[in-house]
C-alpha positions, 0 to 999 in steps of 0.5 A: 112523814106518812100517815101510818108513821104519825099514828105509830109515833103517837101510839108509842108515846102512849105506851112509853109514858113516864113512871109514876114518880115523874116530877114533870108528868102525872101518869094519868095526865100524860096518858090522857093527853097522849090518847087525845093526840092519837084520837086527833090524828086518827080523825084527821087522817081517817085511819087507825094505827096499823098495830090495831088491825087484826088480819085474816079473821074468819067468821064462824057465823054468817048472821049476827049472834046478837043485835043491838040498836047501833051494832051487830055482834058476830062470832069469829076466829083468828090466829094469834102471833103464837099460832093459836086459834082464838075465838073472838067477838066482832062488834060491827057498827051499824051504818045505814045507807040512808045516812048522809056522809057527814053523819057517817063521818061522825059515827066513824070518828066515834068508832075510832075514839072508842077503839083507841080508848079500849085498846089502852085498857088492861084489867082482869075485869074488862073484856080484853080488846084485840084490835079492829078488822075490816072483813066486812064490806062497805068499809065497815070496821069491827072492834075485835074482842075476846069471845066470852063463851060463858055469856052474860052474868045473868045467864051464867048464874041461871045455868049454874045454880050459883050460891049467894056467895058466888053472886057477891064475888061476881058483884065484887068483880063489877066493882073492880071493873067500874072503879078501873074505868073511872080511874081512867076517866071513862064513864061506862054509860050503859052498865047492866046485866047483859053488858057484864060477861063471864070469862073462862075463869068465871070472872065478871068482865065489863063490855060496851063501856063508853059505847053509849056514845054511839047511841047518843050520836044515833039518837041525835041524828034521828030523834031528840029522845034519849036511848039506852037501858032505861031501867038502869038509868039514873033519874037525872038521865031520865028527867034531865030538865028536872034534876039538872036544868040548864045542863046538857044531857051527860052520863057521869060516874055518878050515873054509873053508880046508880046503874051499878046498884040496879045491877046488884039487884039484878044479880041478887034477884036472879040468884034467889029466883032461879035456884035455891040459895046456899 
């Protein structure tokens, strides 16, 4: 069996999981095991399922529209199966030429893991995943998602003078998104205002969930200092030796809840400080 056939078979298993009333399998257990198999195959063979590849993406920006510590965001466009032109965001993993092959391999495996996890998430409050693309040189892959022209939740509120009721509705969207991730056994890990984007319908959608793992890989390579959005990090993440002695550093659902509380403060403060509240 060819490598692409192996990954295709595994992906079909995930997409055809048994019904919730199955006596042999619990849906979440089956899905988790099938996704784990798919990730093992992707790491072993060094490829992702062909169904995830998005061809012929055109870059609309030569330079990144946003840069972070471990990835750059480019603005692009592709034509979907219906013949419609769709604007997309391309998240390109930043791999340094100075990194050893083993370090690059770890980052690429992490990329595959997050791409596969994201591809199976479908929720109104999660930024839609479209696939992966290899437009960029040096065999650098990009995660392709729907372009969110409205920007982050904080920019959206500031530009539109939203009421406190609107702010609460956006917070509710965040609750729904985080609850869905946790139900899928996924920890966001870097929840903050800039990672909450607004879609064309004015709904809040979570992005960059799970990608804090890239930060952990990068910092474990370069330094022992933990990275991330410090102002939103729970005490046990900032001072693990105090709050969780003899335990490894780990982002959890509980630390997501702490970060969510910080997001609520962000959104409400933005509502009060920038415009008159109605």
